[in-house]
Every structure is written in structure tokens, then in C-alpha cells.
C-alpha positions as semicolon CSV with decimal commas, in nm:
position;residue;x (nm);y (nm);z (nm)
1;M;14,576;11,570;14,851
2;K;14,629;11,440;15,206
3;K;14,462;11,114;15,110
4;M;14,693;11,079;14,807
5;I;15,006;11,149;15,011
6;S;14,898;10,895;15,271
7;A;14,858;10,632;15,000
8;V;15,200;10,716;14,860
9;L;15,361;10,694;15,202
10;A;15,199;10,358;15,260
11;L;15,344;10,232;14,931
12;L;15,689;10,366;15,012
13;I;15,684;10,221;15,362
14;A;15,598;9,883;15,212
15;L;15,893;9,921;14,975
16;V;16,155;10,015;15,230
17;A;16,038;9,864;15,557
18;L;16,274;9,573;15,509
19;T;16,572;9,796;15,424
20;P;16,750;9,919;15,740
21;S;16,873;10,278;15,726
22;L;17,241;10,360;15,709
23;A;17,223;10,523;16,050
24;E;17,063;10,219;16,211
25;N;17,324;9,989;16,062
26;A;17,611;10,215;16,162
27;A;17,494;10,187;16,521
28;A;17,448;9,811;16,506
29;E;17,706;9,574;16,646
30;E;17,725;9,364;16,331
31;P;17,917;9,495;16,027
32;Y;17,722;9,685;15,764
33;F;17,810;9,528;15,430
34;V;17,590;9,733;15,197
35;G;17,790;9,970;14,981
36;I;18,029;10,017;14,690
37;W;18,372;9,867;14,760
38;T;18,707;9,910;14,586
39;D;19,077;9,839;14,632
40;E;19,323;10,096;14,497
41;N;19,555;9,814;14,393
42;F;19,281;9,673;14,168
43;D;19,155;10,003;14,035
44;R;18,945;9,860;13,751
45;M;18,741;9,645;13,988
46;V;18,422;9,764;14,162
47;L;18,215;9,555;14,402
48;S;17,860;9,646;14,500
49;I;17,664;9,486;14,785
50;L;17,290;9,549;14,816
51;P;17,019;9,406;15,044
52;S;16,833;9,129;14,867
53;D;16,504;9,291;14,966
54;V;16,556;9,578;14,722
55;C;16,656;9,352;14,431
56;W;16,430;9,190;14,176
57;S;16,403;8,816;14,122
58;D;16,652;8,783;13,836
59;E;16,902;8,998;14,026
60;R;16,871;8,751;14,316
61;M;16,925;8,471;14,062
62;G;16,581;8,337;14,153
63;E;16,644;8,317;14,527
64;E;16,387;8,441;14,778
65;A;16,454;8,780;14,936
66;S;16,561;8,778;15,299
67;A;16,694;9,028;15,551
68;Q;16,995;8,797;15,587
69;K;17,073;8,781;15,215
70;Y;17,272;9,021;15,000
71;V;17,307;9,059;14,624
72;I;17,669;9,115;14,525
73;Q;17,812;9,206;14,187
74;M;18,172;9,251;14,087
75;V;18,248;9,439;13,765
76;W;18,612;9,427;13,654
77;S;18,704;9,597;13,325
78;S;19,009;9,478;13,136
79;S;18,961;9,713;12,838
80;E;18,699;9,939;12,683
81;S;18,534;9,637;12,521
82;E;18,590;9,362;12,779
83;E;18,492;9,313;13,140
84;S;18,436;9,037;13,392
85;I;18,111;9,027;13,589
86;Y;18,065;8,809;13,897
87;N;17,710;8,771;14,031
88;I;17,670;8,637;14,384
89;V;17,390;8,594;14,639
90;A;17,543;8,571;14,987
91;E;17,390;8,511;15,328
92;M;17,490;8,639;15,669
93;D;17,621;8,357;15,887
94;E;17,523;8,300;16,250
95;S;17,805;8,521;16,378
96;G;17,665;8,819;16,187
97;K;18,018;8,904;16,075
98;K;18,056;8,703;15,757
99;L;17,872;8,669;15,426
100;T;17,901;8,324;15,273
101;Y;17,789;8,205;14,931
102;E;17,788;7,929;14,673
103;G;17,663;7,917;14,316
104;G;17,835;8,239;14,208
105;L;17,829;8,306;13,832
106;F;18,146;8,448;13,673
107;A;18,125;8,561;13,311
108;E;18,358;8,730;13,063
109;F;18,173;8,991;12,857
110;V;18,291;9,126;12,521
111;Y;18,118;9,422;12,355
112;D;18,108;9,536;11,993
113;E;18,177;9,887;11,864
114;N;17,817;9,986;11,947
115;G;17,845;9,876;12,308
116;K;17,626;9,569;12,257
117;V;17,720;9,228;12,392
118;N;17,908;9,012;12,143
119;E;17,728;8,684;12,205
120;E;17,992;8,473;12,031
121;E;18,280;8,606;12,242
122;T;18,095;8,635;12,576
123;C;18,104;8,325;12,794
124;L;18,031;8,193;13,143
125;T;18,355;8,068;13,297
126;E;18,232;7,961;13,643
127;D;17,883;7,861;13,755
128;N;17,948;7,748;14,111
129;G;18,179;7,996;14,277
130;T;18,193;7,963;14,656
131;G;18,347;8,187;14,918
132;F;18,289;8,447;15,187
133;F;18,331;8,813;15,281
134;S;18,441;8,923;15,626
135;M;18,496;9,263;15,784
136;N;18,746;9,371;16,046
137;E;18,698;9,626;16,325
138;D;18,823;9,906;16,101
139;G;18,547;9,844;15,848
140;L;18,775;9,690;15,585
141;L;18,627;9,411;15,377
142;F;18,815;9,091;15,292
143;W;18,718;8,834;15,029
144;H;18,799;8,471;14,969
145;D;18,669;8,300;14,655
146;S;18,717;7,954;14,506
147;Y;18,749;8,084;14,149
148;L;18,884;8,440;14,167
149;K;19,229;8,392;14,320
150;D;19,301;8,767;14,328
151;A;19,025;8,804;14,586
152;D;19,263;8,690;14,862
153;N;19,490;8,985;14,783
154;M;19,218;9,248;14,811
155;T;19,155;9,483;15,101
156;L;18,828;9,652;15,010
157;T;18,727;9,997;15,131
158;R;18,376;10,134;15,128
159;N;18,331;10,427;14,889
160;A;18,111;10,710;15,015
161;A;17,943;10,910;14,740
162;E;17,956;11,288;14,761
163;V;17,633;11,441;14,889
164;P;17,477;11,688;14,643
165;S;17,460;12,046;14,767
166;P;17,131;12,210;14,865
167;E;17,153;12,411;14,543
168;E;17,187;12,094;14,334
169;L;16,892;11,934;14,513
170;L;16,689;12,250;14,459
171;E;16,755;12,261;14,084
172;S;16,747;11,888;14,010
173;Y;16,445;11,795;14,220
174;Y;16,243;12,074;14,383
175;K;16,225;12,300;14,078
176;K;16,119;12,007;13,861
177;V;15,836;11,918;14,096
178;I;15,728;12,282;14,114
179;G;15,724;12,302;13,733
180;L;15,489;12,006;13,687
181;E;15,155;12,080;13,526
182;T;14,810;11,957;13,613
183;D;14,496;11,938;13,401
184;T;14,676;12,024;13,076
185;A;14,713;11,827;12,756
186;G;15,087;11,783;12,806
187;A;15,080;11,712;13,179
188;S;15,139;11,338;13,150
189;L;15,430;11,386;12,908
190;K;15,592;11,638;13,140
191;L;15,546;11,398;13,431
192;A;15,717;11,124;13,228
193;Q;16,012;11,350;13,147
194;N;16,048;11,451;13,511
195;V;16,039;11,090;13,627
196;K;16,322;11,015;13,384
197;D;16,518;11,318;13,509
198;I;16,483;11,209;13,873
199;F;16,601;10,858;13,788
200;L;16,901;11,010;13,607
201;F;16,970;11,229;13,910
202;C;16,964;10,919;14,128
203;M;17,200;10,745;13,887
204;V;17,457;11,026;13,914
205;N;17,405;11,047;14,291
206;P;17,388;10,702;14,457
207;F;17,191;10,809;14,765
208;W;17,209;10,458;14,909
209;C;17,583;10,483;14,974
210;M;17,638;10,836;15,099
211;D;17,636;11,003;15,441
212;D;17,262;10,990;15,514
213;V;17,283;11,254;15,789
214;K;17,452;11,504;15,557
215;F;17,209;11,414;15,280
216;G;16,914;11,479;15,514
217;E;17,058;11,813;15,617
218;N;17,113;11,924;15,257
219;L;16,768;11,807;15,152
220;A;16,608;12,006;15,433
221;A;16,822;12,309;15,347
222;A;16,712;12,291;14,984
223;Q;16,347;12,277;15,085
224;Q;16,393;12,578;15,313
225;M;16,509;12,780;15,011
226;L;16,158;12,762;14,864
227;T;15,932;13,064;14,886
228;A;15,588;13,016;15,037
229;E;15,439;13,007;14,686
230;E;15,695;12,752;14,565
231;K;15,638;12,534;14,870
232;A;15,263;12,536;14,802
233;L;15,324;12,424;14,442
234;F;15,570;12,160;14,563
235;D;15,314;12,023;14,808
236;R;15,048;12,019;14,536
237;N;15,262;11,841;14,276
238;R;15,481;11,611;14,483
239;G;15,229;11,333;14,524
240;A;15,193;11,250;14,155
241;L;15,569;11,232;14,095
242;T;15,634;11,032;14,412
243;Q;15,354;10,790;14,336
244;E;15,477;10,728;13,981
245;I;15,840;10,672;14,085
246;A;15,729;10,441;14,365
247;R;15,518;10,246;14,114
248;L;15,814;10,200;13,882
249;L;16,017;10,056;14,170
250;M;15,778;9,761;14,181
251;E;15,896;9,458;13,984
252;N;15,550;9,357;13,861
253;E;15,465;9,701;13,717
254;E;15,491;9,792;13,349
255;A;15,634;10,130;13,256
256;G;15,318;10,239;13,078
257;S;15,228;10,418;12,756
258;I;15,320;10,770;12,868
259;Y;15,690;10,685;12,834
260;A;15,642;10,551;12,484
261;D;15,444;10,864;12,395
262;A;15,729;11,077;12,531
263;G;15,986;10,876;12,332
264;I;16,177;10,768;12,644
265;E;16,048;10,416;12,705
266;D;16,387;10,250;12,647
267;Q;16,561;10,497;12,879
268;I;16,310;10,441;13,158
269;E;16,334;10,064;13,126
270;S;16,713;10,078;13,136
271;L;16,714;10,304;13,444
272;R;16,456;10,114;13,646
273;N;16,614;9,779;13,559
274;T;16,945;9,883;13,713
275;R;16,945;9,777;14,078
276;E;17,173;10,053;14,208
277;I;16,973;10,328;14,036
278;R;16,647;10,184;14,161
279;F;16,777;10,162;14,517
280;S;16,906;10,519;14,494
281;A;16,565;10,642;14,380
282;E;16,398;10,449;14,660
283;V;16,623;10,604;14,926
284;F;16,579;10,952;14,777
285;I;16,202;10,944;14,754
286;Y;16,171;10,793;15,100
287;A;16,386;11,075;15,239
288;V;16,168;11,338;15,070
289;E;15,847;11,185;15,199
290;T;15,990;11,145;15,550
291;L;16,093;11,512;15,550
292;N;15,741;11,613;15,447
293;E;15,546;11,370;15,662
294;E;15,299;11,553;15,880
295;P;15,367;11,517;16,252
């Protein structure tokens, strides 16, 4: 088991080594741009900024990952069936206080009654948007864009997600790990279902944009609620679940037949192909493994 956990930790460290923690960035002199941003005066618009290192190639629009680059997406709904999506790859300038970009893609999406993209009505309206983001001393984000004129009127505030309680973490993660089976005919199917459930939990709770100190405290509190027997089962089962989630975070990995056998292949592909969910799962699993790393 120790050998398995060490291998898992090595994989996770490789995944997140290039992603600075929230605490490290909060202490840094340069602004920390990663997060979900909104303006109450433009309440249908949501802007997300992620490190390029945690995004896959198509999400970076083919650009190479870099610690200085960020993947930005604006989603602005105009109705239940229409929304604008702006995809941008920006780079930190030499001052460390501004993100600049060119080649932004702005598209108008229209969906049918089943929620599928109406190809005839959907169109790309700008393929070379240029602009920049800057942050003031109060942590407010400002945006100037060559195509989206409303950007100049926005004052964007970072949204902090609510940290799940220890009880929620206990029920939605620890109990699932404890309930995993080994050496049974249905073990792989149960593992697949639990992987899906953890991804869903990370979708509802974006761990990458919440108070990481509070999250760490609640995670530790949840683990302390385990009995000695439960902790032993958690330690026995954790490696398989962690290893499988970490594998699915890799761009070049296929989901695998167990998800098709469980009838959840489409769900898993949708979850792991969503950058924010994937980043949330990465942060969550890394926190769990850090908490349980042997001194």
C-alpha cells in the first residue's frame, strides 16, 4: 500500500507542481488573477481565469502551457437558449500586474429545446479580440477589450465559493472511499460510480476558488470524525480512487471500459472535459493526499 500511495503522490505532484497554491499567491506581491469574477451590474456574465498549466491543449487554443499564461473564458447568457462565449489566452506582462492578449474568439451560441447547439444559428463574431486585464490594490479586476465595449464599464470582483462543512466532506468523500470494495466482482463498477460522484462533488464545490485555509481545516476535521476502523478502511481504499481520478486528469488518458460497463461513460467524459471541474478535482485530491502524507 505504501508503494501505491507513493506512486499516486508522485503523479499528483507532477500534475500540480506548476500550479501555485492560493496561499502562496495571496502572499505574493503580484496580483493573483485565478478565480471566478463577476460584476453585479452585469449579472448574467461570469468570467473564469485559470492557469494555463491545468488546461488541456484545445482549452489553450493550441498554445503551449506556461506559468505566465492564463486561460480565460467569459460566459454571458442573454436568454435560456442564447449565450455569448469569449475564449482568451492571456499572458502576464513584465510588470506582473497586467494580463494582455490577442486572438480572442467571441462566439454567439444558440441552443435547441434539447440543450444542443443549433449549428445554423451559432456563429463566431470575432476571431482576433485584443485587450488586457489589470488589478488595483483592492483586488478589483478591470478589463479593456477591442471587441466587447461593455468591458470598459465592468468592475469585476472575485467570487469565493463556500467551503463545504466537515459533515458534507465526510458524507460526500470519506464515506464513499470507506465503502469501496476490493476483490469482488462488482469492485470496478463501484469504483467507477465513486469516481463519478467525486467529480460531481467537485463540480458543485469549486475547490480551486475557495478559502484554502478553511477548506484544509474542514477536511482535517472531517477526517478526525472517522473511527479507528473507518480510518483503516479509508487508508486501505484511498489509493485506488486517488490513482484513478489522477489518471483521468491527464489529457492523453482514455476513460476506459469500466465507465461504459457502468453506463456512465458520457457523464465521465463531460465532467473531465470541463476545465473548472477538472481543476477542482485536482485541488481536492491534492489536499487529501497532502493531509495524509506520511511525515
